[in-house]
C-alpha positions as CSV (number, residue, x, y, z in Angstrom):
1,M,2.9,-24.9,-17.0
2,S,1.1,-23.7,-14.8
3,T,2.4,-20.1,-12.5
4,P,3.1,-20.8,-9.3
5,V,0.7,-18.9,-7.1
6,E,1.9,-18.6,-3.6
7,K,-0.1,-17.5,-0.7
8,I,1.3,-14.4,1.6
9,Q,1.5,-15.3,5.1
10,C,3.0,-11.2,7.3
11,P,2.9,-10.8,10.7
12,A,3.0,-7.6,10.8
13,V,-0.1,-8.0,8.5
14,P,-2.0,-10.7,8.9
15,D,-5.3,-12.4,7.0
16,L,-8.0,-11.8,9.8
17,P,-9.8,-15.1,10.1
18,T,-13.1,-13.0,9.6
19,S,-11.9,-11.8,6.5
20,S,-13.7,-12.4,3.3
21,W,-10.4,-11.4,1.5
22,T,-6.7,-12.4,1.1
23,N,-3.9,-9.0,1.4
24,A,-1.6,-10.6,-0.9
25,W,-0.7,-13.9,-3.2
26,R,2.2,-14.2,-5.3
27,I,1.4,-15.1,-9.2
28,G,5.8,-16.0,-10.2
29,H,7.2,-13.1,-10.5
30,E,3.5,-10.7,-9.1
31,V,2.5,-9.5,-6.0
32,V,-1.4,-8.2,-6.2
33,V,-2.2,-6.6,-2.5
34,S,-5.0,-5.9,-1.0
35,G,-6.2,-2.5,-0.1
36,A,-4.9,-1.5,3.0
37,T,-5.6,1.2,5.4
38,A,-4.1,2.2,8.7
39,H,-6.6,-0.3,11.1
40,P,-6.1,-0.4,13.9
41,A,-3.8,2.3,14.4
42,T,-6.4,4.3,13.0
43,R,-8.8,3.7,15.8
44,E,-6.7,3.3,18.4
45,A,-5.4,7.1,17.6
46,A,-8.5,8.0,18.1
47,T,-10.0,6.3,20.7
48,R,-7.0,8.6,23.0
49,G,-8.5,10.7,20.8
50,E,-5.9,11.9,18.8
51,P,-6.5,10.6,15.3
52,L,-3.9,10.8,12.5
53,G,-3.7,12.9,10.0
54,A,-4.0,10.8,6.3
55,Y,0.2,11.8,5.9
56,D,0.6,9.4,9.2
57,Q,-2.2,6.4,7.6
58,A,-0.3,6.9,4.7
59,L,3.9,5.8,6.4
60,V,1.6,3.5,7.9
61,V,-0.5,1.8,4.6
62,L,2.6,2.3,2.8
63,G,4.6,0.7,5.6
64,K,2.4,-2.5,5.6
65,L,2.4,-3.0,1.9
66,E,6.3,-3.3,2.1
67,A,6.0,-6.1,4.6
68,L,3.9,-7.9,2.0
69,V,5.9,-7.5,-0.4
70,K,9.5,-8.0,2.2
71,A,7.5,-11.7,2.8
72,A,6.9,-11.7,-0.9
73,G,11.1,-11.8,-1.2
74,G,11.1,-8.4,-3.1
75,H,11.5,-5.2,-2.0
76,R,9.4,-0.9,-1.4
77,H,11.3,-0.4,-4.8
78,N,10.1,-3.1,-6.8
79,I,6.8,-1.5,-6.2
80,V,5.6,-0.4,-10.1
81,K,1.6,0.4,-9.8
82,T,-0.4,2.2,-6.9
83,V,-4.1,2.9,-6.4
84,V,-4.4,5.6,-3.6
85,Y,-7.9,5.9,-2.7
86,V,-8.4,9.0,0.0
87,T,-11.8,10.3,1.3
88,D,-10.6,14.4,0.8
89,I,-9.3,15.5,-1.9
90,G,-7.3,17.8,0.2
91,D,-5.3,15.8,1.3
92,K,-3.2,14.8,-1.6
93,D,-0.2,16.3,-0.9
94,E,-0.4,15.5,2.9
95,V,-0.3,11.9,0.9
96,G,2.5,13.0,-1.9
97,R,4.5,13.7,1.3
98,A,4.5,10.4,2.8
99,R,4.6,9.0,-1.0
100,K,8.2,11.1,-1.9
101,E,10.0,10.2,1.9
102,F,8.8,6.1,1.5
103,F,9.9,6.1,-1.5
104,G,12.6,8.3,-2.7
105,G,12.1,9.7,-5.3
106,H,11.6,6.1,-7.6
107,Y,8.4,6.7,-7.5
108,P,5.3,3.8,-9.2
109,C,2.8,4.5,-11.6
110,S,-0.2,5.7,-9.2
111,T,-3.0,6.7,-9.4
112,L,-5.4,9.1,-6.6
113,V,-9.3,8.5,-6.2
114,A,-11.1,10.3,-3.4
115,V,-14.1,8.5,-2.6
116,S,-17.4,9.2,-0.3
117,G,-15.9,6.7,2.5
118,L,-13.5,3.9,3.6
119,V,-14.6,1.0,5.7
120,F,-14.5,2.7,8.7
121,P,-15.6,6.5,9.6
122,E,-11.3,7.5,10.9
123,L,-10.1,6.2,8.0
124,R,-8.9,9.0,5.2
125,V,-6.8,7.0,3.3
126,E,-6.6,3.8,1.6
127,I,-4.3,1.8,-1.3
128,D,-3.6,-0.6,-3.1
129,A,0.0,-2.3,-4.9
130,W,1.4,-3.9,-7.8
131,V,4.2,-6.2,-7.6
132,R,7.0,-7.3,-10.2
133,L,10.0,-9.0,-7.7
134,D,12.5,-8.9,-11.5
135,V,11.8,-4.8,-12.0
136,D,13.8,-2.4,-9.2
137,L,12.4,1.3,-10.0
138,R,15.9,2.5,-8.5
139,Q,17.4,1.1,-12.0
140,A,14.4,2.4,-14.7
141,T,15.5,4.2,-17.6
142,V,13.8,7.3,-19.2
143,L,13.0,6.6,-22.6
144,A,12.8,9.9,-24.7
145,G,10.2,9.7,-27.4
């Protein structure tokens, strides 16, 4: 028996016709989300001379992840793992502040990686995610060993 696979369509985070990737796949109860950035908001802000910092970029990205998860039938507390890429490791506290606000204390597993650059020079943060629609981290218990 084959597990159903569905491409997630989300007006807030559209797959671009010129892209060579998919924003998100739902595979049974799992959703795999490609790395997302705050583009085009970052480009628009830079053009106005008001570049978005790491905190604001992280909030935009987390909002995009949430939109994709909702389109798949879930919510932010179904996100069980993220990988956060930053172009300046000094931004880790600002990204952490955004994550605290977004997840409200129910944090997924996470990896933070400093990279030399992202696809556009104004980008400081990129995040990808793994999601389980049959899990709600707000209901997690602590195993003491």
